[in-house]
Biopython code that builds the backbone (N, CA, C, O; Angstrom):
import numpy as np
from Bio.PDB.StructureBuilder import StructureBuilder

atoms = [
    (1, "UNK", "N", (0.912, -1.208, -0.056)),
    (1, "UNK", "CA", (0.094, 0.096, -0.148)),
    (1, "UNK", "C", (1.033, 1.491, 0.010)),
    (1, "UNK", "O", (1.916, 1.735, 0.833)),
    (2, "UNK", "N", (0.615, 2.137, -0.861)),
    (2, "UNK", "CA", (1.365, 3.522, -0.797)),
    (2, "UNK", "C", (0.450, 4.621, 0.171)),
    (2, "UNK", "O", (-0.662, 4.433, 0.665)),
    (3, "UNK", "N", (1.224, 5.686, 0.246)),
    (3, "UNK", "CA", (0.944, 6.560, 1.127)),
    (3, "UNK", "C", (1.212, 7.916, 0.509)),
    (3, "UNK", "O", (2.260, 8.243, -0.049)),
    (4, "UNK", "N", (0.056, 8.717, 0.692)),
    (4, "UNK", "CA", (0.083, 9.964, 0.123)),
    (4, "UNK", "C", (0.999, 11.122, 0.877)),
    (4, "UNK", "O", (0.876, 11.293, 2.090)),
    (5, "UNK", "N", (1.809, 11.810, 0.185)),
    (5, "UNK", "CA", (2.588, 12.790, 0.733)),
    (5, "UNK", "C", (2.306, 14.267, 0.080)),
    (5, "UNK", "O", (1.767, 14.388, -1.021)),
    (6, "UNK", "N", (2.668, 15.213, 0.762)),
    (6, "UNK", "CA", (2.641, 16.623, -0.080)),
    (6, "UNK", "C", (3.902, 16.868, -0.628)),
    (6, "UNK", "O", (4.904, 16.241, -0.284)),
    (7, "UNK", "N", (3.894, 17.789, -1.502)),
    (7, "UNK", "CA", (5.218, 17.993, -2.252)),
    (7, "UNK", "C", (6.471, 18.295, -1.337)),
    (7, "UNK", "O", (7.618, 17.932, -1.597)),
    (8, "UNK", "N", (6.146, 18.891, -0.420)),
    (8, "UNK", "CA", (7.407, 19.269, 0.929)),
    (8, "UNK", "C", (7.634, 18.041, 1.256)),
    (8, "UNK", "O", (8.758, 17.581, 1.053)),
    (9, "UNK", "N", (6.842, 17.419, 1.706)),
    (9, "UNK", "CA", (7.105, 15.916, 2.540)),
    (9, "UNK", "C", (8.006, 14.807, 1.490)),
    (9, "UNK", "O", (9.027, 14.165, 1.738)),
    (10, "UNK", "N", (7.375, 14.863, 0.540)),
    (10, "UNK", "CA", (8.454, 13.938, -0.726)),
    (10, "UNK", "C", (9.513, 14.448, -1.011)),
    (10, "UNK", "O", (10.566, 13.812, -1.051)),
    (11, "UNK", "N", (9.410, 15.689, -1.256)),
    (11, "UNK", "CA", (10.714, 16.350, -1.627)),
    (11, "UNK", "C", (11.821, 16.073, -0.562)),
    (11, "UNK", "O", (12.933, 15.667, -0.902)),
    (12, "UNK", "N", (11.439, 16.334, 0.897)),
    (12, "UNK", "CA", (12.226, 15.996, 2.110)),
    (12, "UNK", "C", (12.998, 14.282, 2.152)),
    (12, "UNK", "O", (14.112, 13.777, 2.300)),
    (13, "UNK", "N", (11.750, 13.917, 1.945)),
    (13, "UNK", "CA", (12.047, 12.073, 1.851)),
    (13, "UNK", "C", (12.960, 11.649, 0.784)),
    (13, "UNK", "O", (13.732, 10.713, 0.992)),
    (14, "UNK", "N", (12.931, 12.368, -0.538)),
    (14, "UNK", "CA", (13.502, 11.855, -1.594)),
    (14, "UNK", "C", (15.018, 12.495, -1.067)),
    (14, "UNK", "O", (15.974, 11.733, -0.922)),
    (15, "UNK", "N", (15.118, 13.747, -0.838)),
    (15, "UNK", "CA", (16.419, 14.462, -0.488)),
    (15, "UNK", "C", (17.408, 13.646, 0.499)),
    (15, "UNK", "O", (18.625, 13.541, 0.343)),
    (16, "UNK", "N", (16.675, 13.116, 1.501)),
    (16, "UNK", "CA", (17.436, 12.331, 2.603)),
    (16, "UNK", "C", (17.688, 10.984, 1.868)),
    (16, "UNK", "O", (18.896, 10.749, 1.849)),
    (17, "UNK", "N", (17.016, 10.111, 1.313)),
    (17, "UNK", "CA", (17.054, 8.869, 0.522)),
    (17, "UNK", "C", (18.232, 9.132, -0.510)),
    (17, "UNK", "O", (19.172, 8.341, -0.583)),
    (18, "UNK", "N", (18.155, 10.266, -1.305)),
    (18, "UNK", "CA", (19.375, 10.769, -2.192)),
    (18, "UNK", "C", (20.664, 10.763, -1.602)),
    (18, "UNK", "O", (21.557, 10.092, -2.121)),
    (19, "UNK", "N", (20.878, 11.475, -0.510)),
    (19, "UNK", "CA", (21.875, 11.919, 0.210)),
    (19, "UNK", "C", (22.537, 10.535, 0.803)),
    (19, "UNK", "O", (23.747, 10.361, 0.944)),
    (20, "UNK", "N", (21.582, 9.654, 1.099)),
    (20, "UNK", "CA", (22.038, 8.506, 1.886)),
    (20, "UNK", "C", (22.725, 7.193, 0.848)),
    (20, "UNK", "O", (23.040, 6.061, 1.217)),
    (21, "UNK", "N", (22.804, 7.676, -0.283)),
    (21, "UNK", "CA", (23.509, 6.720, -1.621)),
    (21, "UNK", "C", (24.970, 6.959, -1.373)),
    (21, "UNK", "O", (25.475, 8.029, -1.035)),
    (22, "UNK", "N", (25.525, 5.920, -1.567)),
    (22, "UNK", "CA", (27.166, 6.185, -1.956)),
    (22, "UNK", "C", (27.596, 6.925, -2.813)),
    (22, "UNK", "O", (27.314, 6.578, -3.960)),
    (23, "UNK", "N", (28.377, 8.127, -2.667)),
    (23, "UNK", "CA", (29.015, 8.986, -3.408)),
    (23, "UNK", "C", (27.827, 10.361, -3.684)),
    (23, "UNK", "O", (28.076, 11.289, -4.452)),
    (24, "UNK", "N", (26.625, 10.245, -2.938)),
    (24, "UNK", "CA", (25.750, 11.288, -3.169)),
    (24, "UNK", "C", (25.406, 12.220, -1.899)),
    (24, "UNK", "O", (24.329, 12.810, -1.822)),
    (25, "UNK", "N", (26.434, 12.307, -0.880)),
    (25, "UNK", "CA", (26.531, 13.075, 0.129)),
    (25, "UNK", "C", (26.158, 14.258, -0.046)),
    (25, "UNK", "O", (25.433, 14.743, 0.822)),
    (26, "UNK", "N", (26.521, 15.041, -1.163)),
    (26, "UNK", "CA", (26.548, 16.505, -1.267)),
    (26, "UNK", "C", (25.572, 16.928, -2.343)),
    (26, "UNK", "O", (25.351, 18.104, -2.634)),
    (27, "UNK", "N", (24.882, 15.647, -3.033)),
    (27, "UNK", "CA", (23.668, 16.143, -3.876)),
    (27, "UNK", "C", (22.447, 16.448, -2.963)),
    (27, "UNK", "O", (22.258, 16.117, -1.793)),
    (28, "UNK", "N", (21.534, 17.296, -3.961)),
    (28, "UNK", "CA", (20.220, 17.489, -3.163)),
    (28, "UNK", "C", (19.212, 17.625, -3.934)),
    (28, "UNK", "O", (19.460, 18.123, -5.032)),
    (29, "UNK", "N", (17.832, 17.258, -3.648)),
    (29, "UNK", "CA", (16.968, 17.460, -4.452)),
    (29, "UNK", "C", (16.282, 18.682, -3.907)),
    (29, "UNK", "O", (15.913, 18.842, -2.744)),
    (30, "UNK", "N", (16.177, 19.432, -4.804)),
    (30, "UNK", "CA", (15.529, 20.965, -4.411)),
    (30, "UNK", "C", (13.849, 20.839, -4.374)),
    (30, "UNK", "O", (13.185, 21.428, -3.521)),
    (31, "UNK", "N", (13.241, 19.968, -5.446)),
    (31, "UNK", "CA", (11.717, 19.910, -5.315)),
    (31, "UNK", "C", (11.585, 18.358, -6.016)),
    (31, "UNK", "O", (12.517, 17.705, -6.483)),
    (32, "UNK", "N", (10.476, 18.055, -5.964)),
    (32, "UNK", "CA", (9.764, 17.025, -6.626)),
    (32, "UNK", "C", (8.655, 17.492, -7.461)),
    (32, "UNK", "O", (8.192, 18.588, -7.145)),
    (33, "UNK", "N", (8.105, 16.853, -8.518)),
    (33, "UNK", "CA", (6.917, 17.596, -9.270)),
    (33, "UNK", "C", (6.038, 16.517, -9.825)),
    (33, "UNK", "O", (6.384, 15.369, -10.101)),
    (34, "UNK", "N", (4.679, 17.132, -9.966)),
    (34, "UNK", "CA", (3.868, 16.021, -10.428)),
    (34, "UNK", "C", (4.153, 15.512, -11.689)),
    (34, "UNK", "O", (4.957, 16.144, -12.374)),
    (35, "UNK", "N", (3.652, 14.492, -12.136)),
    (35, "UNK", "CA", (3.471, 14.009, -13.941)),
    (35, "UNK", "C", (2.178, 14.364, -14.246)),
    (35, "UNK", "O", (1.208, 13.924, -13.628)),
    (36, "UNK", "N", (2.104, 15.214, -15.260)),
    (36, "UNK", "CA", (0.942, 15.354, -16.042)),
    (36, "UNK", "C", (0.144, 14.068, -16.287)),
    (36, "UNK", "O", (0.552, 12.976, -16.683)),
    (37, "UNK", "N", (-1.230, 14.505, -15.918)),
    (37, "UNK", "CA", (-2.231, 13.289, -16.443)),
    (37, "UNK", "C", (-2.144, 12.148, -15.933)),
    (37, "UNK", "O", (-2.835, 11.263, -16.437)),
    (38, "UNK", "N", (-1.398, 11.868, -14.948)),
    (38, "UNK", "CA", (-1.179, 10.627, -13.922)),
    (38, "UNK", "C", (-1.708, 10.784, -12.598)),
    (38, "UNK", "O", (-1.056, 11.543, -11.880)),
    (39, "UNK", "N", (-2.856, 10.190, -12.033)),
    (39, "UNK", "CA", (-3.662, 10.318, -10.979)),
    (39, "UNK", "C", (-3.248, 8.957, -9.920)),
    (39, "UNK", "O", (-3.552, 9.036, -8.730)),
    (40, "UNK", "N", (-2.663, 7.942, -10.363)),
    (40, "UNK", "CA", (-2.272, 6.795, -9.422)),
    (40, "UNK", "C", (-0.979, 6.215, -9.674)),
    (40, "UNK", "O", (-0.374, 6.291, -10.743)),
    (41, "UNK", "N", (-0.607, 5.658, -8.677)),
    (41, "UNK", "CA", (0.759, 5.130, -8.408)),
    (41, "UNK", "C", (1.765, 6.012, -8.282)),
    (41, "UNK", "O", (1.822, 6.892, -7.423)),
    (42, "UNK", "N", (2.536, 5.802, -9.093)),
    (42, "UNK", "CA", (3.721, 6.797, -9.251)),
    (42, "UNK", "C", (3.678, 8.012, -10.200)),
    (42, "UNK", "O", (3.911, 7.987, -11.409)),
    (43, "UNK", "N", (3.376, 8.968, -9.527)),
    (43, "UNK", "CA", (2.555, 10.298, -10.267)),
    (43, "UNK", "C", (3.694, 11.407, -9.986)),
    (43, "UNK", "O", (3.250, 12.555, -9.998)),
    (44, "UNK", "N", (4.864, 11.304, -9.775)),
    (44, "UNK", "CA", (5.714, 12.204, -9.541)),
    (44, "UNK", "C", (6.960, 11.954, -10.089)),
    (44, "UNK", "O", (7.122, 10.788, -10.448)),
    (45, "UNK", "N", (8.097, 12.885, -10.294)),
    (45, "UNK", "CA", (9.150, 12.821, -10.573)),
    (45, "UNK", "C", (10.291, 13.474, -9.909)),
    (45, "UNK", "O", (9.934, 14.239, -9.013)),
    (46, "UNK", "N", (11.677, 13.382, -10.109)),
    (46, "UNK", "CA", (12.775, 14.192, -9.561)),
    (46, "UNK", "C", (13.177, 14.798, -10.741)),
    (46, "UNK", "O", (13.954, 14.119, -11.411)),
    (47, "UNK", "N", (12.842, 15.978, -11.225)),
    (47, "UNK", "CA", (13.471, 16.721, -12.365)),
    (47, "UNK", "C", (14.579, 17.283, -12.458)),
    (47, "UNK", "O", (15.052, 17.477, -13.578)),
    (48, "UNK", "N", (15.267, 17.685, -11.295)),
    (48, "UNK", "CA", (16.580, 18.138, -11.329)),
    (48, "UNK", "C", (17.035, 17.707, -10.021)),
    (48, "UNK", "O", (16.278, 17.517, -9.070)),
    (49, "UNK", "N", (18.464, 17.538, -9.998)),
    (49, "UNK", "CA", (19.277, 17.475, -8.772)),
    (49, "UNK", "C", (20.420, 18.487, -8.855)),
    (49, "UNK", "O", (20.902, 18.882, -9.916)),
    (50, "UNK", "N", (20.772, 18.834, -7.743)),
    (50, "UNK", "CA", (21.932, 19.854, -7.538)),
    (50, "UNK", "C", (23.085, 18.781, -7.124)),
    (50, "UNK", "O", (22.932, 18.030, -6.161)),
    (51, "UNK", "N", (24.269, 18.776, -7.951)),
    (51, "UNK", "CA", (25.053, 17.655, -7.788)),
    (51, "UNK", "C", (25.999, 17.857, -6.720)),
    (51, "UNK", "O", (26.414, 16.843, -6.160)),
    (52, "UNK", "N", (26.471, 19.131, -6.286)),
    (52, "UNK", "CA", (27.467, 19.557, -5.119)),
    (52, "UNK", "C", (29.143, 18.871, -5.560)),
    (52, "UNK", "O", (29.744, 19.187, -6.586)),
    (53, "UNK", "N", (29.499, 18.197, -4.838)),
    (53, "UNK", "CA", (30.714, 17.406, -5.110)),
    (53, "UNK", "C", (30.681, 16.250, -5.630)),
    (53, "UNK", "O", (31.632, 15.558, -5.994)),
    (54, "UNK", "N", (29.281, 15.973, -5.678)),
    (54, "UNK", "CA", (28.830, 14.235, -6.134)),
    (54, "UNK", "C", (29.307, 14.225, -7.709)),
    (54, "UNK", "O", (29.297, 15.216, -8.438)),
    (55, "UNK", "N", (29.697, 12.994, -8.058)),
    (55, "UNK", "CA", (29.821, 12.644, -9.780)),
    (55, "UNK", "C", (28.801, 12.235, -9.982)),
    (55, "UNK", "O", (28.148, 11.423, -9.327)),
    (56, "UNK", "N", (28.453, 13.005, -11.345)),
    (56, "UNK", "CA", (27.096, 12.750, -12.163)),
    (56, "UNK", "C", (26.618, 11.252, -12.431)),
    (56, "UNK", "O", (25.436, 10.951, -12.592)),
    (57, "UNK", "N", (27.582, 10.434, -12.455)),
    (57, "UNK", "CA", (27.509, 9.000, -12.819)),
    (57, "UNK", "C", (26.679, 8.519, -11.265)),
    (57, "UNK", "O", (25.633, 7.875, -11.339)),
    (58, "UNK", "N", (27.191, 8.856, -10.076)),
    (58, "UNK", "CA", (26.798, 8.243, -9.057)),
    (58, "UNK", "C", (25.426, 8.681, -8.687)),
    (58, "UNK", "O", (24.601, 7.945, -8.147)),
    (59, "UNK", "N", (25.234, 9.911, -9.005)),
    (59, "UNK", "CA", (23.922, 10.760, -8.571)),
    (59, "UNK", "C", (22.786, 10.270, -9.595)),
    (59, "UNK", "O", (21.630, 10.092, -9.211)),
    (60, "UNK", "N", (23.219, 10.047, -11.026)),
    (60, "UNK", "CA", (21.926, 9.534, -11.838)),
    (60, "UNK", "C", (21.766, 7.973, -11.463)),
    (60, "UNK", "O", (20.626, 7.521, -11.360)),
    (61, "UNK", "N", (22.728, 7.256, -11.287)),
    (61, "UNK", "CA", (22.151, 5.729, -10.680)),
    (61, "UNK", "C", (21.241, 5.830, -9.370)),
    (61, "UNK", "O", (20.251, 5.132, -9.152)),
    (62, "UNK", "N", (21.718, 6.753, -8.600)),
    (62, "UNK", "CA", (21.129, 7.032, -7.357)),
    (62, "UNK", "C", (19.591, 7.500, -7.297)),
    (62, "UNK", "O", (18.717, 6.990, -6.596)),
    (63, "UNK", "N", (19.459, 8.517, -8.131)),
    (63, "UNK", "CA", (17.988, 9.089, -8.621)),
    (63, "UNK", "C", (17.113, 7.826, -9.193)),
    (63, "UNK", "O", (15.937, 7.694, -8.853)),
    (64, "UNK", "N", (17.644, 7.070, -9.924)),
    (64, "UNK", "CA", (16.874, 6.086, -10.569)),
    (64, "UNK", "C", (16.478, 4.931, -9.607)),
    (64, "UNK", "O", (15.573, 4.138, -9.866)),
    (65, "UNK", "N", (17.215, 4.904, -8.498)),
    (65, "UNK", "CA", (17.000, 3.800, -7.502)),
    (65, "UNK", "C", (16.074, 4.511, -6.527)),
    (65, "UNK", "O", (14.984, 4.047, -6.192)),
    (66, "UNK", "N", (16.637, 5.818, -6.033)),
    (66, "UNK", "CA", (15.851, 6.153, -4.979)),
    (66, "UNK", "C", (14.114, 6.302, -5.554)),
    (66, "UNK", "O", (13.137, 5.920, -4.912)),
    (67, "UNK", "N", (14.095, 6.816, -6.624)),
    (67, "UNK", "CA", (12.435, 7.256, -7.448)),
    (67, "UNK", "C", (11.834, 5.812, -7.315)),
    (67, "UNK", "O", (10.782, 5.656, -6.695)),
    (68, "UNK", "N", (12.660, 4.489, -8.038)),
    (68, "UNK", "CA", (11.972, 3.589, -8.183)),
    (68, "UNK", "C", (11.393, 2.758, -6.839)),
    (68, "UNK", "O", (10.376, 2.069, -6.756)),
    (69, "UNK", "N", (12.465, 3.088, -5.755)),
    (69, "UNK", "CA", (12.178, 2.774, -4.335)),
    (69, "UNK", "C", (10.773, 3.591, -3.756)),
    (69, "UNK", "O", (9.675, 3.132, -3.442)),
    (70, "UNK", "N", (11.155, 4.626, -3.755)),
    (70, "UNK", "CA", (10.141, 5.604, -3.236)),
    (70, "UNK", "C", (8.801, 5.377, -3.612)),
    (70, "UNK", "O", (7.826, 5.321, -2.864)),
    (71, "UNK", "N", (8.850, 5.219, -5.143)),
    (71, "UNK", "CA", (7.453, 5.233, -5.968)),
    (71, "UNK", "C", (6.886, 4.116, -5.428)),
    (71, "UNK", "O", (5.666, 4.261, -5.354)),
    (72, "UNK", "N", (7.251, 3.099, -5.035)),
    (72, "UNK", "CA", (6.518, 1.978, -4.492)),
    (72, "UNK", "C", (5.863, 2.347, -2.949)),
    (72, "UNK", "O", (4.902, 1.759, -2.453)),
    (73, "UNK", "N", (6.398, 3.132, -2.507)),
    (73, "UNK", "CA", (5.836, 3.544, -1.005)),
    (73, "UNK", "C", (4.924, 4.857, -0.916)),
    (73, "UNK", "O", (3.994, 4.906, -0.111)),
    (74, "UNK", "N", (5.234, 5.942, -1.794)),
    (74, "UNK", "CA", (4.620, 7.238, -1.772)),
    (74, "UNK", "C", (4.035, 7.672, -3.044)),
    (74, "UNK", "O", (4.626, 7.402, -4.090)),
    (75, "UNK", "N", (2.817, 8.383, -3.054)),
    (75, "UNK", "CA", (2.455, 8.981, -4.206)),
    (75, "UNK", "C", (2.416, 10.447, -3.861)),
    (75, "UNK", "O", (2.547, 10.771, -2.680)),
    (76, "UNK", "N", (2.241, 11.378, -4.813)),
    (76, "UNK", "CA", (2.008, 12.786, -4.351)),
    (76, "UNK", "C", (0.668, 13.023, -4.388)),
    (76, "UNK", "O", (-0.018, 12.679, -5.350)),
    (77, "UNK", "N", (0.195, 13.623, -3.352)),
    (77, "UNK", "CA", (-1.112, 14.106, -3.046)),
    (77, "UNK", "C", (-1.477, 15.642, -3.864)),
    (77, "UNK", "O", (-0.637, 16.297, -4.481)),
    (78, "UNK", "N", (-2.356, 15.868, -3.762)),
    (78, "UNK", "CA", (-2.825, 17.330, -4.694)),
    (78, "UNK", "C", (-2.491, 18.186, -3.659)),
    (78, "UNK", "O", (-2.662, 17.912, -2.471)),
    (79, "UNK", "N", (-1.964, 19.339, -4.131)),
    (79, "UNK", "CA", (-1.674, 20.474, -3.249)),
    (79, "UNK", "C", (-2.952, 21.136, -3.120)),
    (79, "UNK", "O", (-3.056, 22.149, -2.429)),
]
sb = StructureBuilder()
sb.init_structure("model")
sb.init_model(0)
sb.init_chain("A")
sb.init_seg("    ")
for serial, (resi, resn, name, xyz) in enumerate(atoms, 1):
    if name == "N":
        sb.init_residue(resn, " ", resi, " ")
    sb.init_atom(name, np.array(xyz, "f"), 0.0, 1.0, " ", f" {name:<3s}", serial, name[0])
structure = sb.get_structure()
């Protein structure tokens, strides 16, 4: 079962999950955004990531993993 989260809550969760990945300690997720015309399931995405001192290859891998994992647990509630 998935839980609904606000944009702020989901951004904070995604940011913490990304920073916990190897090599991504300095990366950050400034915001998540809703996918247009998607009402159920994985209805959000991570459009941008600030790299900090992290390598793009580490961040790229981590973003895909974090989005897949969190998308199974959370959906974006209407603001």
